[in-house]
N, C-alpha and C positions, 0 to 999 in steps of 0.2 A: 611460525614459519616465517622468514624472512619476508622479504619484496621478490625473491625469486625461490622456486622449488622446483628441482628436477627430479624425476622417478622413470625407472624401466616399466612399462606395461608386461604384463603378460595375459596380451590377447585371448579371447574367448572365441570359439571357431566362427568364422562368419562365412556367407553365402554370397559370391561376387563373381562378375565377368571375368575371366582371367585379364589379367595384369593392369587391374585396378589397385588402387591404393588397399583397399582392404586386402587384397590379397598379399600385397607386398608388407603389411602391417603382419599379417600372419606367419610371414616367411620367418621372423625374429621379434621378439622383444623390443620394440621402438622406445626411444627416449623422449620421454615428455618434458615438456618446460611450461611452468605456469609463472606468469610476469604479473606484477601490479604497475607497471610503468609501461606506458602506452610513447611508441615511438610515432613519427606521425604518418609513415606509413600502415600502422597499426590503426590509426584512428579513420583515415581514410578506406580503411577494408572494412569496420568497425561499420561505420554510416551507411557505405554501400549493401552490406549486409543486412543491418536493420531494414533499412527503405526498401528492399527486395521483399524480405520474409513477412514482417509486421502487416503491412495491408491488407495481405489476404486475411486476417483477423481482427483489425481495429480501424476505426475512422479515425480520419485528423490527424494522421500521422506523417508528418513533413519533417522537413530539415531540421525543424527548431528540435524535434525529438532527440536524435542521437547528439548533438549540438550542444544543448543541456547538458546530458548523462556526461559527455567529454570533458566540458568546462568543468563540471563540479569534482570529476576526478582530479584532474589537474589542480584545483585549488584544495581540496583536500576536505571541500566541506561544500555544504548547498546555502550560499547565499540567499536565496528565495524560500526554502524550507521551513515549517514550524514544526509538524514531528518528525521531518525528515533532518538528519543531523549530517550527513555526509555518503557519496556513493563511491564507490570501487568498480572497473573494470578489469576482471581478472581475463587475461591476451593468454592462450593455449598455443603453442606451438610443438609439433611432432616431426622429430628430427629435424628442427631448424625451418620447418613449414609452417606457416600461420595456419592454425586448426579451425580457432572459434574465440568466443567470448561470452562472459557470463557476467551481469553486472549484481552488484550488493548493496542495497540502498540499507544504512543503519538508521535503526527508528529511537525514536525515545521510549525509555521504558525497558531498553535491554533487547530488546528484538531485531531481527534483519530480514528485509522482504529480496528474495534471488529472483531474478529476470530482470528484463529480457537473456534468453540465454540463445547462443546460435551458433553452430557448428556447419562449416563450408559442407557445400553436397557432399566432395570426394572423401569426409573425414566420417559422413553418419555411417551409422550402424558397425561400429569399427571399436566400439568402448571407449572412445574418446570422451564423449560426454559422461560418463560413469567416472572416468578417472578424474577429470576436471571437477566434477561434483565431488569427490571424495576429496581432492587436495581441500578446497574453497571450504568445505563444510568442516574439516579440520581444522581449519585455520578460524574460523568464526564460533565451533565451539570450545576448543581448546584452547585457542591463542587469544581469543579477545572475550570468552565468557558469555558469549548469548547467549539467552537463554530459550529463545524461539526464533524458527525460522518460517517463514512462510511465503505464498506465491497467490497468484492468478495464473488461470487456464484456460484460455478460452476452450467453449465447450466441442467446439470443430476440429480442436487440436488434439484426436486421441492419441496419438502416439507420446506426447506429453504428458497428458493425464497420466498414462498406464506406468510410465519411467516414473514417474516420480512417486504414485501408490505404491510401487515397486521397492521403494527407495523408503520406506516407512510413513510417507506423508499420509493424514489423514484430511478428507474432505470436510471442511466447514460450514461448505453453506454453497448455494446456487445463486449468484447476482444476476438476475432479469435484464437483457437487453443492456447490460455494463458499458460497453465500447463499441456497440453496433447495434442498432436496430435488429429485433429478433436474433440476435445472438448472445446465448447467455455465458456466464464465465464462472468456473469452478474456483473457490479458495481452498486453499491446501494448508495446513501446516505440521509442524513438526517442533518438539522439543529436545535441547540438550539433555542426552542421557545420562551426562554425569550430575545433573541438576535435579532437584526436588520434584518429583511425581505433580503432571498436572491435575487443577481439579476438573476431575470430568462433568460434563455435561449435567447429567443426572445426579449430581450432586448439587446444583445449583438450587437454593431455594426460593421459594417466593411469598413472601408473606403478605398478603396482598392489602391485609388492612395496614399492617403498620407501613406500607411503603405509600398508601394513599394517605397517610397520616403526615409524610413528609410535605406535601403543599398547604398552605395556608389557603383560605378561601377568599382572599380579597377578588374583586370586580371590576370592570372598568379599565381596562389595558386597552394601550391601544401599541401597534407596534410600527418601528420604520426604520430605513438605513441610518447606519449609528454614522453619519459622516466626518465627522472629526473626531474620534474616540482619543483618551486620554490612556497611556498606558498603565500609569499606575490607578487610575480607576477600573481599567477593564482587568487588571490584575485581583484588584481587590472584591472585585464581585465572581470572578471565575476560581479562584485559587479554591477558596472554603469550599467551592461546591465541584472541584474535581479532584482534591487531595485524596480521597479514599478510592477512585477508581483510575486516577493515570499517576506515572511516577517522571522525573526529572523536566517538571515542566519549571523553569526557572524564568527569572525576567527576559531572558532571551525570546523564550515561547511566546511570550505577549508581546515583545518589541517587534518579534517578527510577524505577527499576525499585522499589527498596526501599519507597520512599513507596506505590507501587502495590499494595505487599502486606498494606496495613493493613485490617482488616475492613471500616473505613468506605468504603473506595472499592470496594467489589467491584458493582459498575454498571458498565454498558455505556457510559454516560454519563461517569464518571470513569476506564474504562480500568483497570479493578482485574485483576491480576494475581496468581498463585502462583509460587512458588518451590521448584521441586523440586530435590532433591542427594541425589547417590550417595555412600557412602562407603567406604573400602576400608582396612582395619584401622584406622577411625576418623577417617581423612584425607579429606578431600574429594575425588572424584576424577571426579563429573560435575557438572554444573549445567543446568540449561531453566528458561527462563522459559516460562511457563505462560499461555495471552492467551484469556479466552473471547471469541469473535468473533459480532456479530451475525447471524442466521441459523442458528446453531445447529452452527458450528464450533467448533474451539481449536486455536491456534497455539503451536508449541513455535519461538522464535527468542528468544535465542540457543540452541543445543543443541550442547554440545561434553563430551566424554569422555575420558578419559586410558585407558582400556582397555576391550575389548569387553564383559566380564563387569560393568564400572558403566555403560556405555550399554544394556545388555538391561534390567537392574535401573530404570536411569532409564524407559527408555520403556513399561516395564510398569506403573510407579506414575503415568505422564502418563496411559496407558489407561485404570487404573482408576478415576483421578478424572475422567475426561472422560464413563466410562460412570456414574459415579454424578450425574452434571449432567444426564444427557440429550442429551450431545452426539452430533450425525450425523457427526461427522468429525474427525480430527485431522490436520495437516498440519504438514510441519517445514522448516524453511531451515536447507541445510548448503551452505557453502563447498565448490566444486570440487574445492578442494584435498586434500579429507577425504573420498577415495575409500572410505576403510574404514567411515566412518559411511555413505555412502550403501550400500554393499555391504550391509552388517546390515540397515539398516532393510527391502532390498526382501528380503532374507531372511525381515524378522518382518512381512512382509505390506503392506509400503508400495507403493506405484508412484510412478514418477518422472513428474511432471506438467508439468514447466515448467523453464527454465534461463533465470533472468531474468538477463541480460548485463549485467555490471557494475554490479550495483544497489546496492553500498555501497564499492567503490573501484574504481579503474580497475586492467583485468587480471584482477579476480577474479569467477566469477561463480557464482550461487546457484543450487543444486539446489532445485525444492521437491519431495516428497515427501508424497503422501495417502493415508489410508487410511480408508476408512467405515468405521464402526462398526453394528453389528446393533442 
């Protein structure tokens, strides 16, 4: 698909009061146009719609949220992302009238996140959202070769959940209090139908003894903020430990982490991060990237350790940092090949909330573990 796609819709029957947009759409096949280029008027409408709709489901949504999306879409890349490569905003028109938007975030490893999606009230229940998603998903699957799509949907947004389940997305987990206290979030995923079959969760094999054997027996670890990380040192530690679980981790990935640790970057808008490291006998033995998230949570990803003692020290430091910032929750992404880390985190009070199927690499699932903080 080029930067502009135009199709004639064949609308499904709709129930609506007389003289509404829904009825007019049903009178004849409307002309639907999808663009990847935003005009100033589009940007203004996008901002207004997101700021009206999202705060009913998510905390800490302010003007910097749509501003960040729009800036990334204009630039063609995310200057502050590490797993995120770029964002696009697809704008939809019906017979020349603005109807809605959907955001697509391209991720390392060949996946893409869909959302937020917002349709203007007068175009809801008209088939516009389905037509928009048909066009966008076709471009992602056929045009860009994306192997997996995923999204998060607020548990309170039942219409959106049912809409996406009907489109073939599968529930991969429920994240507790992810973006708002007492408000859970569904994770949904779907694979490119032209790609190889996904690894089913039931086929994942956990060889407990072999997994435990991957950790050494060193003790005496201490953990702290890694305040002046060197990108080559960071890469030298993480790269061999991540290569079997994540694709496309080039030098730009590690540089993005280091850059995000600068004090001037510690805002949501600029995706500020902290780097935590544990050392055993003075040598780095565990590393985690700490990412504050809107809504009061904090993410650790990646989070790797060479021994259980270093892992415990690292998690204790992360919990202390999260508490000092008033975070409500901390959650961690762990490849399912590292059952040793998963078992330790459960012992430390974390709960398994999701299994993200082949999130960053074919054949490797990601376990999401979360812990609510007092």
